[in-house]
N, C-alpha and C positions, 0 to 999 in steps of 0.2 A: 519398617517405614523409615525413610531417610529423614535427616534433620530438616531439609528443605520442605519435604512433604508435611512434616509436623507444623512448620511455620505457616504453610498454606492453610492447613486445617484451622489453626488459631485465627488467621486473618478472616477466613470464611465464616467462622463462628463469632466474629467481632470480639474475640478475647484479646487480640493484640493487633495493632494497626501496622502490620509489616509492609503494606503497600503504600503507606503515607508518603514515603520519599522514594523517588524513582527517576528515571532518565526522561523526565517529562518536559524538558526544555526543547523548543524547536531549534533546528539548526539554521533556520532562516525565517525571520519575521519581516524583513524588508522585502519589498516587491510583492506583498500579498494584498488581496482584496480588503482584508480587515483594516489594514493600515492606510488605505487609499481614501483620501478626502478630497480628491480632485473633482472638477466638474465633468471631465471627459472619461473617467474610469481607466486612465492609463497607469495602472498600479506599479508597473516596473519603473516608471519615471518619477512617481511621486516621492517615494523613499528608495534611495539607491544604496548599494553597499558602501559607497564613500560617505554617505550621509549618516549611516546607521550608528557609527560610534558616537555621534553627537545628538542623536534624536531619541527622546524618551517615548517608547511605544505606548499606544493606548490599550491594546488588547492582549498582548502576550510578550514573552521575552525569548531571546535566543542566546545560545552559548556554545562554547567549544567543549564537547564531552561533558556537558553539565547535568545537574540534577535540580529538582525543586520539590516542594511539597505538592499534595494533590490539588490544591487550589492556587498554586503558583504565587504564594505570598513572598517566599524567600527562595533565592536561587544561588547555586554554587557552581562555578565553572572555571575553566582554565584560561589564563592569559599567558602569552609567550612573546619574547622579543629577542631576536638574534643579534642585535646591535647594528644591523644593516638595513632592516626594513623601514619604510617610511611610516608605517603604522604598527601599533600594537596588535598582535594576532589574538583577537577576542572572538572571532566568528569565521566560519568557513567562507572562502571567496569563490565566486562563480559569476557566470555571465547571465544577465537578464535575457528574457526571450527575444527582444529586438537585437541583442548584441551577438548571440551565437548563430553560426551559420546553419545550425539545426535546432534552434530554440535554446531555452535555458539549459545551463550545464554547470555543475560544480567543478571547480578546477583545483582540487585538493586530493591528497592521498590519506585515507583514513579507513579503519577497519573495526568492525564490531566483533570481538573475539569471545567474550563470555558474558552470560547473564542467566539469572534464574528468575522464576516468576515473582518472588517477593523482592527481587533486586537486592538481596542480601549479599550477593557478590556480583560485580560487574567489571568487565575489562574492555578497554578500547585502546587502539593504537593510532597515533597521529604521526605522520612523517613531516618533519619541519626542516626546510632547507637552511643551510648555514650562510648562504649568500642572500642578497636582497631578493625577496619574492618578486617574480616577474609579472606584476599586476598589469602594467601597461602593454607589455609584449603580448600577453594572452588576449587582451581586448583587441589590440590592433591587428594581430595576425588572424584571429577568427573573423574580424570584420572584413578583412581582405578576401577571405575564402568564400566561395559560393556553395550552393546546395549540393553540387556534384563533387565537392572536395570533402576529404575527411576533416574531422575536428582537430584543432590544434590543442594538445593536452599538455599538462604540466611536465611530464617526462620528455616531451618533444623539445623543451627549452634547454635540455642538458643541465638543468639546475642541480641534478643529483650526480653529476660527473664526479668521479673519484670518491663516491660515497660521502660527499660533504653535506651530510644532513644528520639530524637527530631523530631517533626513534623515541617518541614520547609516549610512554605507556601509563594510562590512568587505571587505577584499580580502586574500586569502592567496596567496602565491606561494612555490614551493619553488626554492631555488637548488641544492639537492641533496636526496637522500631524507631526510636528517636536519637540514636547514637550511630553516626555514620563516619567511617574512617575513609580518608582519601590518601592514597600513596601515588606520587608522580615519580616515575623512574625515567631519567633522561639518558639514553645511550648515544654516545658519539660514535657514529659509524665511519667517520672520516679518518684521514691519515695524520691529522694534526690536532693538538689540543684546541678547544674552542670554548667560548663563553656563551652562556644563554641566561636570559632573565626568565624566571618562572614565577607566575603570579596567580595563585588561587584567588578567585574573586567571589565576593559575597555581596548580594544586593537584593533590595526589595523591588518587586514589580510596582511600577508607578500607578497607584490608585488614588492619588491625592490631587492631581493637577487638573481634573476635568470638571470640577464644580459640583460633584455629587457627594463627596465625602472628603473633607479637608484633613482628616487624620493622617499624620505623617509619622511612621515608625522611625526607629533610630538604631544605627550601628555606632558603637563607640569603643575606643581602645581601653582595655582594662587589664593590667598586669600581664602584658604581652599577648593577650587574646583579644578577640573581637566580640563584644557583647551584643546580643540580639535583643532588642526591645520592640515587641509587637503585641498589640492587645489580643490577637487571636492565636498567638503561638506560645509554646512553653518558653521558659527562661533558658535560652540557649547561649552557648559560646562557641566560637571557632577557635580552637586551640591550635597553636602554630609551633611546630618543632624548630629548633635551631635559631630562635630569636630573630625573625626577619623584620624588615622595615614595614610598618603598617601605614597604608595610604588610604585617605578617605576623600570622597567627593559626594555628589548627589546624583541620583538617577533622574535628572531633569534636563530638558533640551537646552543646548547652548544657544542663547539668543544672539550672540555675536556671530556665530557661524551660520545659523539657520533662523534669521530674524522673522521670516514669514511663517514659520512653523512652531514657534515657541509660545506656549501659553504663559500667562502671568505667573511669576514665581518669585519667592523670596530667597531662593538658593543663590549662592555666590560661586560655588565650585561645582561645575556641571558634569554631565555624564562622561564627557571625554577628558575629564581632569586627570585621571590616572594615566591615560594615553599620553597626554601632553607633558606630564611630569616625567615619565619614564623615557619617552622617545626624544623629547626636546629639552628636558631639564627645566621646564617652566614651573612657576609657582602657582600651580592650578589645583593643588590638593589642600585640604583644610588643615591648618596647623593645630587646630583644637582637637583633631582626630575624632571627629564625629561626622555623620552623614547618613545617606541611604544606600551608598555603594562603597565597598572597601576592598582592599587587596593586601595580601601578605607578599611582599616583594623579596624574592630570593635571587641572588646573583651567583650562578654556579660556573665554576671552571671545570670542564669535563675533559679528562685526558683522552687522547686518541684510543679508540677501542675499548674504552671503559664506560662507566655510568655513575651518576649521582642520583640521590633520591631526596624528595621533599615529602614531608608528612604533615597533614592537618587533620583535625577531628572536629566535626560539628556534633556537639553533645550537650546534654543538660548542664547547666551551670553548677559549679562546685565540684567538678570531677577532681579528685585529689592527685591523680597521676595519669594524665590522659595518654601518655606514651609508654607506660610501663608494660601494658598488655597488648600494645598495638600490633606488634609482629605476630604474636600468638593468635590474636583474633583473625588477622589476615590469613595466616596459614590454615587455621581451622575452616574458614569459609571456602578457601580453595579446595581443601580436602572434601568438604561437604558437597561442593559443586560437582566434583568428580564422582562422588557416590550417587548423587541424584541422576546424573546423566548415564551412569553405569546401569541404572535400572531402566531409564527411558530407552537406551540403545541396546538392551539385551537382545541378542539374536543378530545384531548387525556386527559382523566379524571383521569386515574390511576396514583397516585403520584409516585409509584415506576417506572412505565414505563416512566414517564416524566423525572425522574432522570437518568435512563439508556440512554434514547435518548439524553438528554442534554450532558451527558458525551461522548457519541459516536460522537456527533457533535463537541465537544471540541477537542477530539482526532483527528478528521479529519482536523481541522484548525491548531492545534499544529503541525501536521505532514507535513506542508509545509517546504521546504528546498531550500536554494540556492545551485544549482548544477552546478559546473563548471568543464568542461573537454573538452580540445581540443586535439583530438587523434593524429593529425599530430605533434603538438608540443611535446606531451607526448612521441611519438615514437622517434622523432628526438633528443629530449633533449634541454636544454636551453643553450644559449651562455655563460652564466656565470658559467657553471658547466661542468665537464668532460662528454664526450659523453657516452650515455648509452651503455650497452653491445650490441654487434652486433646481438645476438640472439633475441633481442626484435623486430627487423625488420621482423622476421618470426614467431612471437608469437601472443599473444592475440590481437584481434581487429585490426590487420594490414590492413584488408579490409575496414576499416571505417575511413579513413584519412580525409574524408569530414566532419566528425562529430565535431561540435564545439558548445558546450552547455554552457550557462551561464544564467540560468533562475531560477525563483521560481517554483518548481515542487512539486506536491503531492507525498509523499513517502509512500511505503508500511509500513515501520517501521523505524524511524530515528536512531535506534541503530542496529537492526539485518539486515535491508535492507535499508541502507541509500543511495539508488540509485533507480531511477525510473525503472519500469518494464511495458512494453507496455500493457499487458492485465490487470494487476492490476489497472493501471491508468484509464482504461476504466470504471471499476466498481466504482472507487472512485468518478467519476464525477456525478453519480446519487445522492448520499446524498449531495455532494457539491452543486449541482444545486438547492437543496431545500433552501440553504443558500445564495449562491453567484453565480447566473447564469453566470455572466460575467467571473468569474474565471473558472468555469466548462467548458465553451465553449473555453476559452483561452487554457486550458490544452489539449483538443482534437485537437485544431488547431496546437498546438506547435509540437506535434510528427509528423505531416505531413509536417513540414517546410523543406526546402532544406538542412538546416544544421543539421537536425535530420534524416529524411528519406534518405535511400541510393539511389544513382542515379538509381539503378536498380528497385526501388520501394519497397524494404523491409523496414519495420518499425524496429527500433532498439529494441532488446529484453531487455537486461540489461547489465551492464558494464562488468560482468564476461565473457560474450560472446554475443556481440551485434548481431551476426549472428544466434543465436539460434532462434527457431520458437515458438512464442506464438500463442494461438488461435486467429483468426481474429475477434475480437469482437468490433473493433473500430467503424464500421458502425452501429452496434447495439446501442452502447453508444451514438453516435452522434444523431441517430433518437430519442432515449429515452429522451435525454437532450433537444432536439428541442421541442418535444411534451410537456415535463414538463414546459418549459419556455413559450411555446405558451399558455398553460392553465393558468398559474399563473402570467405571466409578460408581454409578448408581444403577444397579441391575433392574430395579423396578421402573426406571425411567423418570426423568423430571417432567412430569406431565403439566405441572404448573407453568414452567417455562414454555413448554410446547404450546399449550392452549393460549397463553398470553400473547405470544407472537402471532399465532394463527388468527386470533380475533382482530388484531391490528392489521394483518395482511388482507383480511376480508375487505377492508376499506381500500387498500392499495389495489387489489385485484379489480374492484369495482371502478376505480379511477381509470385503470387501463381500458376496461371494456367501454366506459363512457367517453373517453377522450381520444383513444388511439385506434378505434375501429370505426373509421370515417362513415362507412355506409351500412354498418350493422350486419356485415356479411362474414364476420369472424376472420377477416384478413386485416392484419395490423400494420401500422406505419411505425410509430415509435420515434423516429429520428435517427441520429447517428449511432445510437445504441452502443456507445463506447468504442466503436471500431474506427473512429477518427476518419482517416482518408481512404478507407477500403473501397469506397465507391467512386464513380465518375465525378460526382459533385457532392456538396455538403448536403447530406440527407436531412439535416435539421432545418435547413432554410426553406421557407415557403416557396412553392413553384408558381409561376404565373398562369393566369387564364384558366383556373380550374384544374390544372394538371396536378396529378397526385401519384404517389408511389405506393405500390403494394410490396411489402418487405417480406422476403422469405425468412430472414432471421427474426424480425419482429414477430411474425406469426408463429414461428417455431418456439421462440422464447415463451410466448404465451401458452402454447400447448404444453411445454415443459412445466410452466408455472401451475397450470391446472392440474397436472398429474402430481406435482409436489404437494399441492393443497389437498388433493384427494387422499394421498397417502397419509398425510398428517391427520386428516379427519378420521380415517379408518383406525389409526392408532388411538386417538382420543375416544373413539366409539367403543373401545374395549371396556372402558370403565364408565362411559356416559353414552348410552345408545342414541341420544339426540343427535350426535355427530354423524350418524348414518345418513341423515337427510342432506347434510352439507357435503358429505362424500359423494352422494348421488348427483348433487348440483355440479360439482367439479368434474365428475365423470361425463356428464352431459356437455359441459363446456368443452372438454377435450374432444369429444366426438364431433361436435359441430365445427371446431377449428380444424380437426383432421379432415373432415368432409370437405371443407372449403379448400384445403391444401391439395386435395385430390380430385377437385372438380365434381363433387358429388351432387351439388345443387344445380348443375347445368347452367351456370351463369358465367362461364368462361373466366373463372378466377384461378384456375389451376396454375401453380407456380412451378410445376415440373415440366421441363422442356423435353418432349418425347424424342426429339432428334438428338440432342446432346446428352440426354439422360442425366440431367443435373437440375438443381433448383436455382432459379434466378429471381432477382427483383423484377417487377413489371411496372413500367411507366404508362400511365393513362393520360392521354392528351386529347382535348377536343378536336384538334386538327389531324393528329397522326394516329389516333386510336390507341390500341394497347400493343406494347412491344416489350420483349424481354431485354434487359440490360445484361448482355452475355459476358459478364466477368466471372471467371472461375475463381471464386474466393471462399473464405470460410463461411460467408453468407449461405452458400449452397450446402455446406456440411452440417450446419447447426441443426437442421431437422433431425439428425441422428440423436440429439440430446433429449428429445421428447420421448422418453421410453420409461415404462414402469412394468415390473413383473410382480404379479400377485400369486401367492401360494394359496391352495385350498384352505390351508390352516388359518390364514388371515380372514377368510370369508365365511367360515363355518358358523360363526356367531353373529352374522350381519344380515338378518332376514330382510330388513327394510332395504338395505343397499342391494342385496341380491334380487329382491322383487323388482326394484326399479331397473336394474340391468336387464332382467328378463323381459320387462316391458319393451325395452329398446330392441332386444333380439327379436321380439315378435312384431313390433310395429315399425322398426327402422332396420330391418334385417340387412339391407344392402349397405347401409352406412356402417353398422356395427361389424358386419362380416368382412367388408373390404378393408376397413381401417384397423380394427382392433385385434383381429384373429382370435376373438373371444371363444369361438366354438372349437378351437383347436388347442387342447392342452399341450404344453411342452414338456421338457424334462422334469420329472417329478411332480406331475399334476400342477404345473404352473400355467398362468395365463398372461399373455402379452398385450400391453397397450402401447402402441407406437404409431408414429406418423408413417412408418415405412413397412412394407411387406418385404419378404426375403429378396425378391428380385431387385427392388430399389436399393436395399441395403448393399447388395453385392455391386450394383452399378456405381453407387457413391464411393464405396471402398475401393473399387477398381481405380478411380481417380486419386483418392486420398492416399493410397498405398503405392502409387506410381512414382518412382524416383525421378521421372522426367516431369512430374507435375507437383504434387504436394509433399511427397515423402522426402525429407532431408535425412542426412546421416544423424541429425540431432532432433528429429521430431517432425511434426506436421507444420508446413509453411502456412502463412496466412493468405497467400495468393499462389496460384499455380505457376510453376516455372515455364509452362507453355507460353505465358504472356511475355516472356523475354524476347522471343522471336516473332510473336504474334500479339502485339499490343491490342487491347480492346479500345476501340474508338467509337465515338458517338457525337452527333451534331444535334444541337437543340437550341432553339430560340436565338440563332445566330452565333452560338458558341460551339467551338470544336474542343471536345474533351478526350482525354486518353488515359488509360490505366495500363502501365507496363510493370513487369516484374522488377521490383527494387529490393534486393535481399538485405540491404543494410539500412543506413539512415535515409530518411525521406528526402526525395529529390524534388517533390512538389511542396508548395507553401500552403496547401490546404490544411487548415487547423494549425497553422503556425510551424509545422514541420518538426516538432519536438518528439513525435512518435510516428511510427510507420506500420501500417497494416497491409502493405503491398508486397509482402514477401518474407519478412522475418518470422521467427518462431516465437510464439507467446506461450508461456507456461499455463495460464489458466484455461485457455481453450483446449490445449492438449490434455490437460487434466480431465476436463469434462468429457472429452472424446474417449479417453481411457475408461472412465467410469461407465460410459454408455455401452462400450463394447463388453464390459464385464456383465452388465445387466442383460444385454442381448444373449450373451453366452448362458446366463442363468436360465433362459427360456429355451434356446436352441440346442445347447449342449455341444458335444464333440462332433456330432454328425454334420453340423453346418460349418463348412470350411471355405476359406477364401484364399485366393492366390496372394502370397506375400513373399517378397514384393511383387507387384503386378508385372507380369511378363517373365517371372523367374521359373515358372513351372512347379514351384513349391507351394503346397497348400497347408494352411494352419487353421486351428480353431480361433474363434474370436477372443478367447481368453489368452491364448498364446500370442496373438497379435497385440492385445493390450499390454501384456508383459514385455513384449519386444519394444513397443513404443516407450514404455517406462525406462527401459535400458537405454534407448537412444537419448532420452532427455537427461538422464543422469550422466551420460558421457560428456555433456556440456561442462561439467564441473570436475569430474574425476580425471586423474592423470591417465593418459593413454599409454601405449606400449613404449613410446619415446619419452615418457615422463612429462608430457605437456598437457595443460588444461585448455581445451578449445575456447572456452569463454574468456580466457585472459588475452587472447589475440596473439599477434606475431612478435611483440616486443620481447627480446631475450631476457631483459631484466625481470619482467613479470614471471617468466617461466623457469628461470634457472638460478636467479639470485637467492641465496638461502634466507635473506631477510625479506623476500617477497613471495616466493613460490608456494608457501604454505597458507597464504592468506587469500581468501576467496571473496569476490564481489558477486552480488546477486542483482543482475541488471534487469531493466524493464523488459527487454526483449533481446533476441539473438539473431545474428546474421543467418539468413536462410541457407547459405552454402558452407560457410566456414565455422559457424557456431560462436563467433566472437560476440561478447556482450556489448550491447548498445543501449542508447537512451539513458534514463536515470540509472546511475551506477549503484545505488543502494536501495533499490526497490525490492527489499526483502519481503515486502508485503505479499503480493501474490506470487512472486518468484519463490517465496518461502515455501510454496507447495512442494518444492523439491525435497524438503524434509519428510513430507508424507510419502513421496514416491520412493525415497531411500529406505524407509522402514520395511522390514520383511513382510510380505503379504501373507495374511492368514486366510483360512478358508472362508471366513465370514467378513473379511475386511471390506 
């Protein structure tokens, strides 16, 4: 057992709080719904990046490469100033959604390089220009560009010309659960000596300005260190090597700069006091050296091609020699991190693949965030502040007053998406389970708790609209995490975890059935279902005059959900036979949904187009009747995901379940026979439950594996390339709509344009497709072969195709024969510069033709699934 595994055991057994300190700071709190107290709900305008340095947040904090405790009472992060910038670099800069030509976009270069589950060692790299940061240029040029133009990025400004920048490497190491070392190493990559100001900053989250609790903690200078006095924290000190200048102010809004946003305060030295002191030489720090925000100010002269280091240590008071063992602790934690990943990556021999997977894991762990949001308090306002505008009571999230979050949660991207999303989180839990099974299970449990899940059973989607509808993949993730943990950690299986989530998801499944099956025919609507602009119009918006949409993907997701719940119930029935009845219930749900998908009830609801041999959404209109929306998209491939294979071994001790199934075979033989193939055992006495029979599987795969349609060199596209020359058009209610293949950034402004499902490659959908092919193979075996690629004359088993798709996806990140990583795009610096080429970004999605990474640049969340795909596949994986 490695040292990191021992620490995890101690944390899980509550013997040592190794997880108490971690990378739980957001990278962007401004522009979030939580901090928006406007009447109109325009969060991007209420608090902007320019205002952030002077505004004390209500619900959370942000920082550059920062950490905090689990309840975010105390924060530690980095400040930098190159002597040229107009502002102190305390937070990452980016464009708000209205500013970017493709929506919000961070305009910085930073990389998550190392992390372990207890955060006992972490490493992050930030690239800081030596010239003035081009804030205005980035804003103005992106505003000039339209949706058909590429985004204007930081490297496009030539700010890194002649390598005139600093590589700022942050390393955290824990000597004990409450003893955290931070080393900041500043490398001068430029040709000349350069000066830089380095400011490790320590501050308290503002909990005192809102009229609920007036207690104000204190930071104070004491013998060259910063003393921490907080009623809920241990007696801590920030010890600072090399005797820096200590600067103090208060984490309170500056009323002179933001008079309309500042609550009453007794503070005289405001949140931006350190910024004003360092950048402008103003007398805006407290000469008494006390406050609620502090910095250790180092001024470094870094020789060309050389580096300088800064060391600080947040540790219990009274440490006799805080820097005597500093280097040894750091060295030991680096070594232990290598040992830990040496075990995790056993069997992965390719050095480049090991590097990519390790950075993917690091990004997953760095993307944890303390998320704090009490909707009732947010709507009502705080007693110490003026009442919010009355319009808020009728605006965003008003139906979620029960929601009260204050937890560490895995985020999609801590800058572009610094709030959880229900279906994103489900995908996150698979790679997280490879590292920290306890945390992965905790995340899945969290979203089903009473203070998250709506009383009606709906799971919260995301803070911009908790009532939106995400695909119901929570049960799938729960089952996958359970099986992964059973295989590697607890052989008997954590049935307490499984049953707890299952019972909560019973409520969620009922919500879907009651709310999203409009006519009680097992055909589901759902809304946009996370696929943003994949359709001709916003599928979440109500349609006029009784018109409604039958969704192939919504119905398929529900069929998959029913099978997932059935499989969980059968597992629980091994030790508690009462679950057999629930397994039967979900078996029946699946069959009725499958019957509706295949027109078994003769009510003209079949979503399979017999001419195109593809699944489409169907629009019902009182004037025009029923018609297919013939867009060849992932919507038509998602029916492949609803598949389950049961072995006779699973069923032998399930008499009630088998009895109910036999009743169906006898009383609904056409339904069961056509849909489930239950009478036809497969390879090894297995039984298949699927929406598709062999013919439809082959017809769907003929399109999916066609390089002229869905199959890219790097995976399955979200829209068929057929629509490049043949756009899908549709006229309705006086509107003319078109969907055309867009392999890169969104060219339409539907859903804001910050993500695109009209051609790019998305990791989570590809991952589900690969898993589905593996399950179909488990039933059909080697004899069921499909042409791959379509038109090639070469035939492969479904398992071989699943493996081939995995290889295509990993090619996004791995160096090709020319030494290039497709996801990094055409810029030579990314691909060849020794200070860039080994660093990997995990984008939101990828160009459908070139594989270049697009969208959120650090969405290691579901793109972190690449870590699972890189792991060598075992027979039972």
